[in-house]
Phi, psi and omega in degrees: 000133181280116180251017181273115180240087185304320183294328178290316180298321180295318180296318179296322179298316178298319181298311183291327177296318178295321180296316179297320178297322179298316178296320179298319178298321179297320180297318179297318179297321180297318179298320182292339181284344178293119184291150175240156184232080191242358185222052181202205184230126172271135181236119179265150181226154179274175176289141175242261180265160178304147000291151188282070176228145179277201187209152173228119180248157180233120178259120181269114181295323184296323183252355184054042179237154180248131172256106180282159175049049185291331178298315179294320181297317184282320188254358179056039175200155180277155172294142177266105181090163178282155180269118178278321181198168176215152179216154180242138177213114179059241184260018183233152169245141181238122178255113180271117186248168176268020179251030175066030177201166176242121178278135181248122183241154168290131191300317186274325183261343183066016175290138180295126183252338182166192180206145171262114194247170176057046173254128191301309185206069185293144183240303182222165179215141173226154179244129177281320177202196183279004178243332187240127175231158180229136181237127174279137191220130177271144178239132179238124175266112183286135177292165181300332181289343181081006181288158179294134181231157178282151177304129186248000176202181182201172181201160169246129180258131172269135182240136170282112186288348177274319181261347183064026178261142173285124185244351177201155179230130181239121182287137179233195174279199183278133176055058175295132184229274183293145177223154177212137180257133174221102184064235179265011181252132175249116180266129184234116181271126179265107189297327183271008181227193174239041186227150174236117177282142178246109184260132174277114185285353175281322182252346186058039176239151175283111181283320181201171179227130179268138174264124182229196176289169181292144173058061174294122189244344181202151182215149173216159173243120187278181183292340178270358178094003179278146175265128177248131182239121179262123182247128185284340184087174183252140179256172178099198184297326180255043184300144174232155180283153176289162180221150168245118188245132177250127184236146173268103190292335180267001175210085186288353176283340176297137181294132179290148175261127185243126173250121182260137179282152187284337191233119180287345182278348180245134184259119174284138182216175166060048176294132178213165182259153170288166180299328180276353177064023177243006176225150177251147170236143175205165180256134179204066189057043184150170177260123180251148178237133184221130175288143183291345178266002183296151180257003178199164179290147176295144182275326185243144180285149172291319178234106184279063182212136180289114181233171190244342176215160175204139175198152181250132177282120180291346183282318182232359178080001180292143175267128176260123178230173179214160177208133177252124179234112183059241180259005181260135181239120187243140166257127182241126182257139179232152170285166183294346176269002176095001178273147184288139173261299180191185178207158176207156182271147174230168180267112180091152179296124180298141179241347180182168182225144173229119185262137182215000000 
């Protein structure tokens, strides 16, 4: 008996093909449901009260709303440790924490992608390209008594950004913190000294060391290619004034230009660039704005208020600042002329901003 029914087989083939397409469509729809965070501001925060975890918040410009603890929401887990700083490179976000590791996230979805672990005391991170990253790291040698001691040396770690493995170690001065890349040169500011190490990223050796003011705490490279180093100065009986130092990174033989702050009792911090990269912002018992072509420090603050962070959003020009009062942590936004826009609360003292 002939049991071959071509039309039935054909109908079944069409049915299963449609079914497979339907499942494929469902998968595509599921993928599309994963939220992305591409048109707002990420705000990192330090640890406050137990549990000892920091925070990552997302401010949506379109809706003017804040999503707190976005890391926990996306990954269903808390951050381990407070966030000291964060950096973005290609399709990844890197959160440098005080829990001996760097959390690696997918840049747009904030999904946890991995971690760079077992780093003693990571501070900052920069990426040379999509394969090579550098992390400044403090080293503390504990005395025989076991008492708490200050970090007494430092290093820069090279990380393979694909495998997240540490592949090289470069010795620096004490408490290396801020870093800046200019061509094949990596500038590393040693916070506990008055020196900036210059590392050749081709050889991973310190080629030379610049002598600057005491306690260099932040650095930027402006639109004209100059390196600016903000030095906080030394406190105590042998106090020294802070300095803003301008260096030509591609010709270190050029004499540095030094701007000295007027008051040794106040520490300048948090040097950052404007979105156009032709103005500097820094904190000095107020927010100051300085043109990169200026021949002297500004006399009056743009915002005459003691604040703790500052950064400019390239999308609308708003300045993001912060202030912690008792247990309340506020982000305060200003227009570029120094007038207040608004403010909102976040969880934990803000440590940085990433604009997208």
